[in-house]
MMTF fields as JSON, N, C-alpha, C and O atoms, coordinates in Angstrom:
{
  "mmtfVersion": "1.0.0",
  "mmtfProducer": "UNKNOWN",
  "numBonds": 443,
  "numAtoms": 444,
  "numGroups": 111,
  "numChains": 1,
  "numModels": 1,
  "chainsPerModel": [1],
  "groupsPerChain": [111],
  "chainIdList": ["A"],
  "bondAtomList": [4, 2, 8, 6, 12, 10, 16, 14, 20, 18, 24, 22, 28, 26, 32, 30, 36, 34, 40, 38, 44, 42, 48, 46, 52, 50, 56, 54, 60, 58, 64, 62, 68, 66, 72, 70, 76, 74, 80, 78, 84, 82, 88, 86, 92, 90, 96, 94, 100, 98, 104, 102, 108, 106, 112, 110, 116, 114, 120, 118, 124, 122, 128, 126, 132, 130, 136, 134, 140, 138, 144, 142, 148, 146, 152, 150, 156, 154, 160, 158, 164, 162, 168, 166, 172, 170, 176, 174, 180, 178, 184, 182, 188, 186, 192, 190, 196, 194, 200, 198, 204, 202, 208, 206, 212, 210, 216, 214, 220, 218, 224, 222, 228, 226, 232, 230, 236, 234, 240, 238, 244, 242, 248, 246, 252, 250, 256, 254, 260, 258, 264, 262, 268, 266, 272, 270, 276, 274, 280, 278, 284, 282, 288, 286, 292, 290, 296, 294, 300, 298, 304, 302, 308, 306, 312, 310, 316, 314, 320, 318, 324, 322, 328, 326, 332, 330, 336, 334, 340, 338, 344, 342, 348, 346, 352, 350, 356, 354, 360, 358, 364, 362, 368, 366, 372, 370, 376, 374, 380, 378, 384, 382, 388, 386, 392, 390, 396, 394, 400, 398, 404, 402, 408, 406, 412, 410, 416, 414, 420, 418, 424, 422, 428, 426, 432, 430, 436, 434, 440, 438],
  "bondOrderList": [1, 1, 1, 1, 1, 1, 1, 1, 1, 1, 1, 1, 1, 1, 1, 1, 1, 1, 1, 1, 1, 1, 1, 1, 1, 1, 1, 1, 1, 1, 1, 1, 1, 1, 1, 1, 1, 1, 1, 1, 1, 1, 1, 1, 1, 1, 1, 1, 1, 1, 1, 1, 1, 1, 1, 1, 1, 1, 1, 1, 1, 1, 1, 1, 1, 1, 1, 1, 1, 1, 1, 1, 1, 1, 1, 1, 1, 1, 1, 1, 1, 1, 1, 1, 1, 1, 1, 1, 1, 1, 1, 1, 1, 1, 1, 1, 1, 1, 1, 1, 1, 1, 1, 1, 1, 1, 1, 1, 1, 1],
  "groupList": [{"groupName": "MET", "atomNameList": ["N", "CA", "C", "O"], "elementList": ["N", "C", "C", "O"], "formalChargeList": [0, 0, 0, 0], "bondAtomList": [1, 0, 2, 1, 3, 2], "bondOrderList": [1, 1, 2], "singleLetterCode": "M", "chemCompType": "L-PEPTIDE LINKING"}, {"groupName": "THR", "atomNameList": ["N", "CA", "C", "O"], "elementList": ["N", "C", "C", "O"], "formalChargeList": [0, 0, 0, 0], "bondAtomList": [1, 0, 2, 1, 3, 2], "bondOrderList": [1, 1, 2], "singleLetterCode": "T", "chemCompType": "L-PEPTIDE LINKING"}, {"groupName": "ALA", "atomNameList": ["N", "CA", "C", "O"], "elementList": ["N", "C", "C", "O"], "formalChargeList": [0, 0, 0, 0], "bondAtomList": [1, 0, 2, 1, 3, 2], "bondOrderList": [1, 1, 2], "singleLetterCode": "A", "chemCompType": "L-PEPTIDE LINKING"}, {"groupName": "ASP", "atomNameList": ["N", "CA", "C", "O"], "elementList": ["N", "C", "C", "O"], "formalChargeList": [0, 0, 0, 0], "bondAtomList": [1, 0, 2, 1, 3, 2], "bondOrderList": [1, 1, 2], "singleLetterCode": "D", "chemCompType": "L-PEPTIDE LINKING"}, {"groupName": "SER", "atomNameList": ["N", "CA", "C", "O"], "elementList": ["N", "C", "C", "O"], "formalChargeList": [0, 0, 0, 0], "bondAtomList": [1, 0, 2, 1, 3, 2], "bondOrderList": [1, 1, 2], "singleLetterCode": "S", "chemCompType": "L-PEPTIDE LINKING"}, {"groupName": "PHE", "atomNameList": ["N", "CA", "C", "O"], "elementList": ["N", "C", "C", "O"], "formalChargeList": [0, 0, 0, 0], "bondAtomList": [1, 0, 2, 1, 3, 2], "bondOrderList": [1, 1, 2], "singleLetterCode": "F", "chemCompType": "L-PEPTIDE LINKING"}, {"groupName": "GLY", "atomNameList": ["N", "CA", "C", "O"], "elementList": ["N", "C", "C", "O"], "formalChargeList": [0, 0, 0, 0], "bondAtomList": [1, 0, 2, 1, 3, 2], "bondOrderList": [1, 1, 2], "singleLetterCode": "G", "chemCompType": "PEPTIDE LINKING"}, {"groupName": "ARG", "atomNameList": ["N", "CA", "C", "O"], "elementList": ["N", "C", "C", "O"], "formalChargeList": [0, 0, 0, 0], "bondAtomList": [1, 0, 2, 1, 3, 2], "bondOrderList": [1, 1, 2], "singleLetterCode": "R", "chemCompType": "L-PEPTIDE LINKING"}, {"groupName": "LEU", "atomNameList": ["N", "CA", "C", "O"], "elementList": ["N", "C", "C", "O"], "formalChargeList": [0, 0, 0, 0], "bondAtomList": [1, 0, 2, 1, 3, 2], "bondOrderList": [1, 1, 2], "singleLetterCode": "L", "chemCompType": "L-PEPTIDE LINKING"}, {"groupName": "TYR", "atomNameList": ["N", "CA", "C", "O"], "elementList": ["N", "C", "C", "O"], "formalChargeList": [0, 0, 0, 0], "bondAtomList": [1, 0, 2, 1, 3, 2], "bondOrderList": [1, 1, 2], "singleLetterCode": "Y", "chemCompType": "L-PEPTIDE LINKING"}, {"groupName": "PRO", "atomNameList": ["N", "CA", "C", "O"], "elementList": ["N", "C", "C", "O"], "formalChargeList": [0, 0, 0, 0], "bondAtomList": [1, 0, 2, 1, 3, 2], "bondOrderList": [1, 1, 2], "singleLetterCode": "P", "chemCompType": "L-PEPTIDE LINKING"}, {"groupName": "GLN", "atomNameList": ["N", "CA", "C", "O"], "elementList": ["N", "C", "C", "O"], "formalChargeList": [0, 0, 0, 0], "bondAtomList": [1, 0, 2, 1, 3, 2], "bondOrderList": [1, 1, 2], "singleLetterCode": "Q", "chemCompType": "L-PEPTIDE LINKING"}, {"groupName": "ILE", "atomNameList": ["N", "CA", "C", "O"], "elementList": ["N", "C", "C", "O"], "formalChargeList": [0, 0, 0, 0], "bondAtomList": [1, 0, 2, 1, 3, 2], "bondOrderList": [1, 1, 2], "singleLetterCode": "I", "chemCompType": "L-PEPTIDE LINKING"}, {"groupName": "GLU", "atomNameList": ["N", "CA", "C", "O"], "elementList": ["N", "C", "C", "O"], "formalChargeList": [0, 0, 0, 0], "bondAtomList": [1, 0, 2, 1, 3, 2], "bondOrderList": [1, 1, 2], "singleLetterCode": "E", "chemCompType": "L-PEPTIDE LINKING"}, {"groupName": "HIS", "atomNameList": ["N", "CA", "C", "O"], "elementList": ["N", "C", "C", "O"], "formalChargeList": [0, 0, 0, 0], "bondAtomList": [1, 0, 2, 1, 3, 2], "bondOrderList": [1, 1, 2], "singleLetterCode": "H", "chemCompType": "L-PEPTIDE LINKING"}, {"groupName": "VAL", "atomNameList": ["N", "CA", "C", "O"], "elementList": ["N", "C", "C", "O"], "formalChargeList": [0, 0, 0, 0], "bondAtomList": [1, 0, 2, 1, 3, 2], "bondOrderList": [1, 1, 2], "singleLetterCode": "V", "chemCompType": "L-PEPTIDE LINKING"}, {"groupName": "CYS", "atomNameList": ["N", "CA", "C", "O"], "elementList": ["N", "C", "C", "O"], "formalChargeList": [0, 0, 0, 0], "bondAtomList": [1, 0, 2, 1, 3, 2], "bondOrderList": [1, 1, 2], "singleLetterCode": "C", "chemCompType": "L-PEPTIDE LINKING"}, {"groupName": "ASN", "atomNameList": ["N", "CA", "C", "O"], "elementList": ["N", "C", "C", "O"], "formalChargeList": [0, 0, 0, 0], "bondAtomList": [1, 0, 2, 1, 3, 2], "bondOrderList": [1, 1, 2], "singleLetterCode": "N", "chemCompType": "L-PEPTIDE LINKING"}],
  "groupTypeList": [0, 1, 2, 3, 3, 4, 5, 6, 7, 8, 3, 3, 3, 3, 9, 10, 2, 9, 1, 0, 6, 7, 2, 2, 2, 0, 8, 6, 1, 4, 11, 4, 5, 8, 7, 2, 12, 6, 13, 2, 7, 8, 12, 1, 10, 8, 7, 4, 13, 6, 6, 14, 7, 7, 9, 4, 7, 9, 11, 8, 7, 15, 2, 2, 7, 2, 7, 13, 8, 15, 3, 7, 6, 1, 10, 12, 13, 2, 2, 16, 7, 12, 12, 12, 8, 13, 3, 11, 8, 13, 13, 2, 11, 7, 12, 17, 2, 13, 9, 7, 7, 2, 2, 13, 2, 10, 10, 2, 2, 2, 15],
  "groupIdList": [1, 2, 3, 4, 5, 6, 7, 8, 9, 10, 11, 12, 13, 14, 15, 16, 17, 18, 19, 20, 21, 22, 23, 24, 25, 26, 27, 28, 29, 30, 31, 32, 33, 34, 35, 36, 37, 38, 39, 40, 41, 42, 43, 44, 45, 46, 47, 48, 49, 50, 51, 52, 53, 54, 55, 56, 57, 58, 59, 60, 61, 62, 63, 64, 65, 66, 67, 68, 69, 70, 71, 72, 73, 74, 75, 76, 77, 78, 79, 80, 81, 82, 83, 84, 85, 86, 87, 88, 89, 90, 91, 92, 93, 94, 95, 96, 97, 98, 99, 100, 101, 102, 103, 104, 105, 106, 107, 108, 109, 110, 111],
  "secStructList": [7, 7, 2, 2, 2, 2, 2, 2, 6, 6, 6, 7, 6, 6, 1, 7, 7, 3, 3, 2, 2, 2, 2, 2, 2, 2, 2, 6, 1, 7, 2, 2, 2, 2, 2, 2, 2, 2, 2, 6, 6, 1, 7, 7, 7, 3, 3, 7, 6, 6, 1, 7, 3, 3, 3, 7, 2, 2, 2, 2, 2, 2, 2, 2, 2, 2, 2, 2, 2, 2, 2, 6, 6, 7, 7, 2, 2, 2, 2, 2, 2, 2, 2, 2, 2, 2, 2, 2, 2, 2, 2, 2, 2, 2, 2, 2, 2, 2, 2, 2, 2, 2, 2, 2, 1, 7, 7, 7, 7, 7, 7],
  "xCoordList": [69.857, 71.111, 71.246, 71.046, 71.58, 71.735, 73.151, 74.033, 73.359, 74.699, 75.671, 76.827, 75.209, 76.087, 76.528, 77.682, 75.63, 75.989, 77.05, 77.999, 76.892, 77.841, 79.219, 80.222, 79.282, 80.577, 81.283, 82.51, 80.54, 81.128, 81.78, 82.641, 81.388, 81.926, 83.154, 83.742, 83.545, 84.679, 85.966, 86.842, 86.096, 87.292, 87.165, 88.105, 86.034, 85.783, 86.405, 85.959, 87.431, 88.113, 87.199, 87.485, 86.121, 85.229, 83.991, 83.171, 83.856, 82.704, 82.857, 83.863, 81.873, 81.968, 81.701, 80.596, 82.704, 82.531, 82.855, 82.48, 83.542, 84.058, 83.34, 83.166, 82.929, 82.324, 83.404, 84.597, 82.981, 83.943, 84.815, 86.027, 84.225, 84.989, 86.011, 87.157, 85.609, 86.517, 87.624, 88.789, 87.263, 88.253, 89.293, 90.492, 88.834, 89.751, 90.68, 91.875, 90.134, 90.949, 91.989, 93.14, 91.594, 92.526, 93.667, 94.803, 93.364, 94.364, 95.162, 96.194, 94.674, 95.338, 95.166, 96.08, 94.008, 93.733, 92.379, 91.73, 91.969, 90.683, 89.589, 89.857, 88.366, 87.228, 87.2, 86.752, 87.672, 87.692, 88.66, 88.436, 89.732, 90.652, 89.916, 90.046, 89.142, 88.378, 87.353, 87.143, 86.715, 85.758, 86.483, 85.971, 87.676, 88.434, 88.848, 88.749, 89.315, 89.699, 88.465, 88.548, 87.335, 86.08, 85.659, 85.213, 85.801, 85.477, 86.41, 86.013, 87.654, 88.618, 88.376, 89.082, 87.395, 86.991, 88.064, 88.135, 88.885, 89.863, 89.142, 89.38, 88.27, 87.438, 86.005, 85.761, 85.075, 83.663, 83.084, 82.751, 82.964, 82.422, 80.961, 80.223, 80.565, 79.155, 78.428, 79.046, 77.135, 76.338, 75.444, 74.877, 75.325, 74.415, 72.987, 72.775, 72.031, 70.632, 70.358, 69.485, 71.092, 70.937, 71.742, 71.703, 72.474, 73.241, 74.666, 75.368, 75.105, 76.463, 77.468, 77.183, 78.644, 79.693, 80.241, 80.443, 80.475, 81.067, 82.229, 82.109, 83.348, 84.573, 84.953, 84.737, 85.522, 86.013, 87.51, 88.159, 88.027, 89.469, 90.278, 91.322, 89.8, 90.495, 90.55, 91.602, 89.433, 89.397, 90.319, 90.923, 90.427, 91.326, 92.784, 93.592, 93.13, 94.501, 94.799, 95.894, 93.84, 94.016, 94.142, 94.998, 93.295, 93.352, 94.681, 95.228, 95.204, 96.497, 97.608, 98.519, 97.545, 98.539, 98.448, 99.471, 97.231, 97.052, 97.626, 98.278, 97.381, 97.902, 99.425, 100.026, 100.066, 101.529, 102.036, 102.983, 101.402, 101.832, 101.608, 102.46, 100.46, 100.144, 101.106, 101.549, 101.429, 102.367, 103.757, 104.518, 104.088, 105.377, 105.332, 106.325, 104.173, 104.068, 103.348, 103.273, 102.819, 102.083, 100.679, 100.003, 100.24, 98.861, 97.86, 98.102, 96.763, 95.813, 95.285, 95.141, 94.998, 94.486, 95.537, 95.213, 96.807, 97.896, 98.104, 98.342, 98.018, 98.17, 97.097, 97.386, 95.885, 94.79, 95.043, 94.832, 95.492, 95.77, 96.916, 96.857, 97.941, 99.071, 98.587, 98.962, 97.767, 97.285, 96.407, 96.505, 95.554, 94.707, 95.576, 95.323, 96.595, 97.487, 98.282, 98.497, 98.713, 99.422, 98.527, 98.974, 97.271, 96.322, 96.087, 96.019, 95.961, 95.757, 96.971, 96.821, 98.164, 99.386, 99.457, 99.777, 99.16, 99.185, 98.21, 98.542, 97.019, 96.019, 96.494, 96.322, 97.09, 97.6, 98.718, 98.794, 99.576, 100.664, 100.111, 100.631, 99.077, 98.449, 97.852, 98.023, 97.159, 96.556, 97.63, 97.487, 98.695, 99.795, 100.421, 100.747, 100.589, 101.166, 100.25, 100.73, 98.945, 97.998, 98.12, 98.139, 98.204, 98.353, 99.651, 99.672, 100.73, 102.012, 101.938, 102.427, 101.32, 101.171, 100.343, 100.672, 99.276, 98.421, 99.163, 98.991, 99.991, 100.739, 101.842, 102.18, 102.401, 103.491, 102.997, 103.773, 101.725, 101.168, 101.146, 100.876, 101.434, 101.378, 99.926, 98.987, 99.759, 98.39, 97.7, 98.337, 96.41, 95.623, 95.569, 95.447, 95.66, 95.614, 94.204, 93.227, 94.111, 92.803, 92.263, 93.01, 90.976, 90.339, 89.74, 89.159],
  "yCoordList": [116.601, 115.877, 115.169, 115.77, 113.921, 113.143, 113.28, 113.813, 112.792, 112.839, 112.021, 112.411, 110.879, 110.054, 110.811, 110.693, 111.593, 112.394, 113.433, 113.647, 114.072, 115.1, 114.514, 115.108, 113.346, 112.723, 112.353, 112.431, 111.955, 111.606, 112.781, 112.596, 113.987, 115.184, 115.745, 116.717, 115.165, 115.693, 115.673, 116.51, 114.75, 114.657, 115.44, 115.458, 116.084, 116.821, 118.215, 119.039, 118.488, 119.787, 120.942, 122.098, 120.645, 121.699, 121.905, 122.778, 121.118, 121.256, 122.518, 122.671, 123.415, 124.682, 124.488, 124.742, 124.044, 123.662, 124.756, 124.643, 125.814, 126.794, 128.127, 128.672, 128.641, 129.967, 131.017, 130.718, 132.229, 133.299, 133.516, 133.689, 133.51, 133.717, 132.619, 132.897, 131.379, 130.246, 130.289, 130.046, 130.6, 130.681, 131.759, 131.534, 132.922, 134.015, 133.609, 133.9, 132.943, 132.505, 131.478, 131.531, 130.552, 129.527, 130.147, 129.678, 131.196, 131.852, 132.909, 133.38, 133.275, 134.328, 135.683, 136.507, 135.908, 137.161, 137.703, 137.137, 138.784, 139.379, 138.935, 138.46, 139.104, 138.814, 139.779, 139.416, 140.994, 141.962, 141.518, 141.809, 140.817, 140.268, 139.256, 139.272, 138.374, 137.387, 138.053, 137.62, 139.104, 139.838, 140.477, 140.476, 141.021, 141.7, 140.733, 141.07, 139.526, 138.59, 138.025, 137.576, 138.051, 137.686, 138.752, 138.438, 140.021, 141.129, 141.157, 141.584, 140.703, 140.636, 139.383, 139.15, 138.6, 137.385, 136.298, 135.483, 136.299, 135.221, 133.958, 132.872, 134.109, 132.998, 133.496, 134.683, 132.587, 132.917, 131.955, 130.819, 132.401, 131.499, 131.185, 132.006, 129.995, 129.649, 130.31, 130.75, 130.376, 131.008, 129.97, 129.104, 130.067, 129.195, 129.661, 130.69, 128.909, 129.306, 130.668, 131.399, 131.011, 132.303, 133.418, 134.559, 133.105, 134.111, 134.299, 135.197, 133.449, 133.572, 132.893, 131.855, 133.497, 132.931, 131.641, 131.535, 130.67, 129.385, 129.085, 129.241, 128.657, 128.425, 126.952, 126.25, 126.504, 125.128, 125.105, 126.147, 123.909, 123.782, 124.287, 124.915, 124.013, 124.51, 126.045, 126.632, 126.683, 128.142, 128.684, 129.744, 127.965, 128.404, 128.321, 129.172, 127.3, 127.216, 128.376, 128.938, 128.735, 129.871, 131.166, 132.001, 131.33, 132.523, 132.6, 133.688, 131.451, 131.432, 131.888, 132.601, 131.487, 131.924, 133.437, 134.118, 133.96, 135.41, 136.128, 137.165, 135.573, 136.21, 136.233, 137.223, 135.15, 135.123, 136.276, 136.97, 136.472, 137.54, 138.922, 139.805, 139.092, 140.381, 140.643, 141.775, 139.612, 139.772, 140.187, 140.807, 139.846, 140.23, 141.618, 142.085, 142.274, 143.639, 143.795, 144.906, 142.727, 142.807, 143.363, 142.884, 144.345, 144.825, 143.687, 142.797, 143.721, 142.609, 142.327, 141.167, 143.376, 143.173, 142.485, 141.603, 142.897, 142.289, 140.842, 139.972, 140.575, 139.209, 138.301, 137.177, 138.781, 137.987, 137.718, 136.602, 138.727, 138.561, 137.578, 136.761, 137.646, 136.715, 135.277, 134.396, 135.049, 133.691, 133.194, 132.033, 134.057, 133.668, 133.296, 132.29, 134.1, 133.81, 132.523, 131.752, 132.289, 131.044, 129.835, 128.834, 129.934, 128.834, 128.61, 127.469, 129.701, 129.574, 128.931, 128.088, 129.319, 128.738, 127.244, 126.435, 126.887, 125.476, 124.654, 123.552, 125.182, 124.487, 124.348, 123.288, 125.397, 125.343, 124.31, 123.578, 124.253, 123.268, 121.848, 120.937, 121.661, 120.338, 119.914, 118.771, 120.828, 120.526, 120.227, 119.288, 121.011, 120.777, 119.404, 118.71, 119.011, 117.699, 116.582, 115.57, 116.769, 115.775, 115.673, 114.571, 116.811, 116.802, 116.11, 115.341, 116.384, 115.746, 114.237, 113.489, 113.791, 112.344, 111.721, 110.639, 112.388, 111.853, 111.801, 110.856, 112.808, 112.854, 111.797, 111.275, 111.478, 110.502, 109.068, 108.132, 108.886, 107.532, 106.849, 107.485, 105.55, 104.84, 104.81, 104.749, 104.851, 104.837, 103.511, 102.462, 103.592, 102.4, 101.503, 101.983, 100.206, 99.246, 99.169, 99.199, 99.07, 98.94, 97.543, 96.564, 97.463, 96.175, 95.6, 94.515],
  "zCoordList": [104.216, 104.212, 105.555, 106.611, 105.5, 106.72, 107.253, 106.58, 108.47, 109.06, 108.226, 108.058, 107.697, 106.858, 105.621, 105.209, 105.013, 103.845, 104.214, 103.46, 105.361, 105.801, 106.041, 105.646, 106.689, 106.955, 105.667, 105.594, 104.653, 103.366, 102.681, 101.82, 103.046, 102.411, 103.12, 102.646, 104.226, 104.984, 104.166, 104.382, 103.247, 102.413, 101.117, 100.322, 100.88, 99.648, 99.736, 100.535, 98.923, 98.931, 98.52, 98.834, 97.832, 97.341, 98.218, 97.936, 99.261, 100.15, 101.013, 101.705, 100.977, 101.727, 103.217, 103.697, 103.927, 105.327, 106.331, 107.498, 105.909, 106.863, 106.762, 105.672, 107.903, 107.944, 107.706, 107.764, 107.443, 107.219, 108.45, 108.325, 109.614, 110.838, 111.058, 111.412, 110.851, 111.023, 109.973, 110.289, 108.715, 107.636, 107.949, 107.784, 108.397, 108.725, 109.868, 109.834, 110.87, 112.007, 111.562, 111.997, 110.704, 110.228, 109.421, 109.486, 108.665, 107.83, 108.581, 108.103, 109.76, 110.516, 109.864, 109.874, 109.303, 108.594, 109.037, 109.917, 108.431, 108.788, 107.823, 106.72, 108.269, 107.399, 106.213, 105.125, 106.421, 105.315, 104.216, 103.041, 104.588, 103.588, 102.718, 101.494, 103.351, 102.589, 101.685, 100.552, 102.184, 101.339, 100.154, 99.035, 100.406, 99.344, 98.244, 97.064, 98.608, 97.55, 96.846, 95.703, 97.523, 96.86, 95.863, 94.759, 96.255, 95.347, 94.148, 93.063, 94.331, 93.229, 92.373, 91.391, 92.746, 92.034, 92.03, 91.11, 93.06, 93.198, 93.652, 93.124, 94.625, 95.081, 95.194, 95.412, 95.046, 95.201, 96.224, 95.889, 97.466, 98.479, 98.199, 97.654, 98.579, 98.477, 99.627, 100.597, 99.518, 100.576, 101.236, 100.568, 102.548, 103.28, 103.002, 102.36, 103.481, 103.291, 103.908, 103.439, 104.948, 105.603, 104.947, 105.409, 103.874, 103.15, 103.634, 103.17, 104.577, 105.104, 104.179, 103.583, 104.072, 103.217, 103.823, 105.033, 102.948, 103.34, 102.395, 101.179, 102.963, 102.201, 102.223, 103.21, 101.117, 101.02, 101.36, 101.459, 101.531, 101.791, 100.597, 100.771, 99.398, 98.207, 98.235, 97.983, 98.538, 98.593, 99.682, 99.517, 100.781, 101.852, 101.412, 101.787, 100.618, 100.104, 99.161, 99.197, 98.324, 97.41, 98.216, 97.923, 99.225, 100.068, 100.818, 101.0, 101.256, 101.953, 101.013, 101.435, 99.754, 98.763, 98.579, 98.515, 98.495, 98.362, 99.575, 99.447, 100.737, 101.956, 101.948, 102.365, 101.476, 101.393, 100.527, 100.897, 99.383, 98.476, 99.098, 99.0, 99.732, 100.367, 101.519, 101.712, 102.279, 103.389, 102.899, 103.642, 101.652, 101.063, 100.428, 99.871, 100.515, 100.013, 98.692, 98.168, 98.138, 96.879, 97.159, 98.07, 96.403, 96.581, 96.352, 95.537, 97.058, 97.035, 95.62, 95.237, 94.849, 93.492, 92.62, 91.825, 92.777, 92.013, 92.452, 91.614, 93.748, 94.25, 93.653, 93.243, 93.607, 93.036, 91.561, 91.086, 90.842, 89.406, 89.183, 88.263, 90.0, 89.902, 90.073, 89.3, 91.071, 91.35, 90.211, 89.814, 89.686, 88.551, 87.353, 86.691, 87.072, 85.947, 86.178, 85.242, 87.409, 87.72, 87.459, 86.9, 87.863, 87.633, 86.144, 85.689, 85.382, 83.945, 83.284, 82.399, 83.702, 83.158, 83.473, 82.602, 84.705, 85.1, 84.262, 83.825, 84.038, 83.22, 81.78, 81.178, 81.214, 79.842, 79.73, 78.744, 80.729, 80.713, 80.803, 80.159, 81.587, 81.71, 80.371, 79.945, 79.714, 78.418, 77.377, 76.594, 77.362, 76.424, 76.643, 75.68, 77.892, 78.195, 77.677, 77.166, 77.81, 77.285, 75.77, 75.222, 75.09, 73.633, 73.221, 72.26, 73.949, 73.623, 73.783, 72.937, 74.881, 75.103, 73.992, 73.506, 73.587, 72.52, 71.198, 70.429, 70.921, 69.665, 69.65, 68.588, 70.807, 70.884, 70.972, 70.778, 71.26, 71.411, 70.047, 69.028, 70.037, 68.755, 68.249, 69.042, 66.936, 66.394, 66.74, 66.833, 66.922, 67.23, 66.0, 64.872, 66.228, 65.113, 64.56, 65.307, 63.254, 62.596, 62.854, 62.855, 63.07, 63.346, 62.108, 62.15]
}
């Protein structure tokens, strides 16, 4: 990968740019917290060639949400499950909205 390729990925929310240590520092949490939410399958960090965990900005936002819930007293496993269910609900609502728009659209004219 060239430097130009790397710079192009700076805006990519899914690019695994952050090491575990950097991710933990940015979130103000411990590395063990990141491992725990990974074990709960909330996020799955990518691995570098050396086997080190790498996190994307999207994953950091999800981890920050988990930390908010844990900081309020929610057990980590429950926090992860809540976030997964919230994501599933959001996706279902998005799909339902698409179906509604398609059903309300006027039929295409026959050619």
